[in-house]
C-alpha positions, 0 to 999 in steps of 0.5 A: 531384848531377844530371848536368847540375848544375842542382840539388844534393842532400845527405843529412844523417847523420840522414836529412834530404835537402836539394835546392836549385836556385840562381837568381842572377837573382832576389832571392827564395828559396822553401823547403819542408819536405816530409813524406812523409805524407798522407791515404793513410797514415792509418787510417780512424779517423784520416782527416784527421790529416795535414791536422789536424797541418798546421793545428796546426803554425801554432798555436805552439811552446814559445817562439813563439805563433801570433801571434809566427809570423805577425807575424815573417813579416809583418815579413819581408815573406814568405809562410808557408803549407802544404798537405796532399796524399794522399802528402805534407804541405808547409810553405813560405815565400817571402821575400827572400834576406837573410831566409832564415836567419830564415824557415828557423829559424822553420819548423824551430821549428814542425816540431820543437817543436809545442805541441799544446795542448788549447785549440789542438786544440779551436779548430782542430778547429772551424776544420777542421769548418767547412772540411769543411762549406764543402767539402761546400756547394761541389758544384763542388769536392766532386764531384772528391773523390767521384769519387776515392772512387768510383774507389778505393773500396777503396784508400788513395788514395780517402780524403779529405784533409780527413777526415770530420766523424766522424773529426775530431770524435773526434781527441784529443791522444794520437792527434795526438802518436802520429801526429806521432811516427810520421811526422815523422822525419828520414828522412821529411823533404825540404827543397827550396829554389829562388832566390838561395841557395847550397846549403851555406847551406841545409844549414848552416841545416837541420842545426839541425833535430833530430827523433826518429831514424827512417827513412821508414815503409814504405808498403805498395803496394796494387793498386787494383781499378777497375771500371765504376761510377756514383755519383749524389749527389742534391742540390737544386742549380741545376747538375749537376756531372759527372766521368767518368774512369778509372784511368791510369798511375803517376807514374814511367811514361814515358808520363806525357808522352803523358798530359799531351798527351792531357789537353791535347787533350781539355780543357786549354784554350779550344781543347780538344775538350771546351771547343769541343764542349760550351761553344763549339758548344752552350753547354751548360756554362760550365766544362768541362775534363779533368785528371789526377793521378799517384801512386806506384802509380797515377793517374787522368784525368777530365773535368768539366762543370757543366751544367743537370740536363736537359742532363746526359745530353747532356753525358756523351754528348758527353764519351764521344764525344770519348773514342771519337774519340781512341781511334780515331785522331782526333787531328790533327797540328795538335792534337798540335802545339798541345798540345805548344807549350801544355805547353812554354809553361806549363812555361817560364812556371811555372819562372820562379817560385821557388815553382814550382821549389821545389815541383817539386824537393820533390814529385819528391824526396819521391815518388822521381820523376825530376828533369829539367832544363827542356831534358830536359822539352822534349825528352820532350814533343817526342818524343811521337808521335801514335801513342803518344797514341792507344795510350795513349788505348786503354789507359786508356779501357776502357769496363769501367773508366769511373767516372761521378760526379754531383751534382744533383737526380736519382736514380741511375736517371736516369743509370745507362744512360750507362755500362751 
């Protein structure tokens, strides 16, 4: 149990870990089953398999059809969903506290007894191929995957979560069952819950889950090789989509709080530098922002903008100017204060949701992160100094490691000089 006792944790004899946070002031509960497998754990030949299996677990069990599952949660008035990420897969529900036993029992059945029927595999394959096609037809979404693939071209984190059309088309049942048996193990499963629920109640419910014995597969750590690069994907679009970014720090790095503040100052809201300089002052983009993602080994931070093709060069230069300015100590006291207050406000508002609290517990536990209380998080944010943010900006915004990715109706030669 954590020292401040805001959450409880139990590890069952079979290896499943359960972590919960009691919120007696609400009537709902969010429960998530987190499996420590994602696209970064896949061989090239089965890229997209984690996401494929996520879909298949909704197609029915030995005793329930897909319709039985959906009708059950509709009757409970609850939400049932899932998502796949690069380092984990999560199946979750949010429902009234009185319906938790039923909801958890169905989730256990889905995870423990998937049918993997040939007919379901064929139909879901078509659904996922359409999902990939939709994603590729949405340049404002696809550009982010292309950036990560360019940034980590030789690292497992660079693999797309959805996989590729070529790999998904070739999945067969034996591949699916083998991958499931290798990864869906008790030692690779975290159950997280938040809401009006007692810890021991969740422990009692989860004890009914029986998977093939096994510990979490050892994930080999790779050191990414990042270098200055530009990738242009020529497409006849009305708008050019640009992402400029670089590698940063890993999720366990204490500088993650300074990174959040730096990100917020650059492009975290309507008062951010990118929004003010690119949209408000010059009207060069409707959407522009910065963002970051952190993983077990490394992370990245990037800036995005969508603009007309003829303004692409100007927008890239404006982003670069802001990076240079923050590296040079241009962050003001008011910017630092505003960023801290914004982060704390979003944190507090977000943690009023049972779903957000469950997600925080599950994600941190499955990635072996540090689970801090709200007060501890606020203290960490408040403790960040302007000098720390400036130093971090200098550490990560190395011109020799910047990666520029663009989609638009132009060739590589048009933009190559921007990171020369």
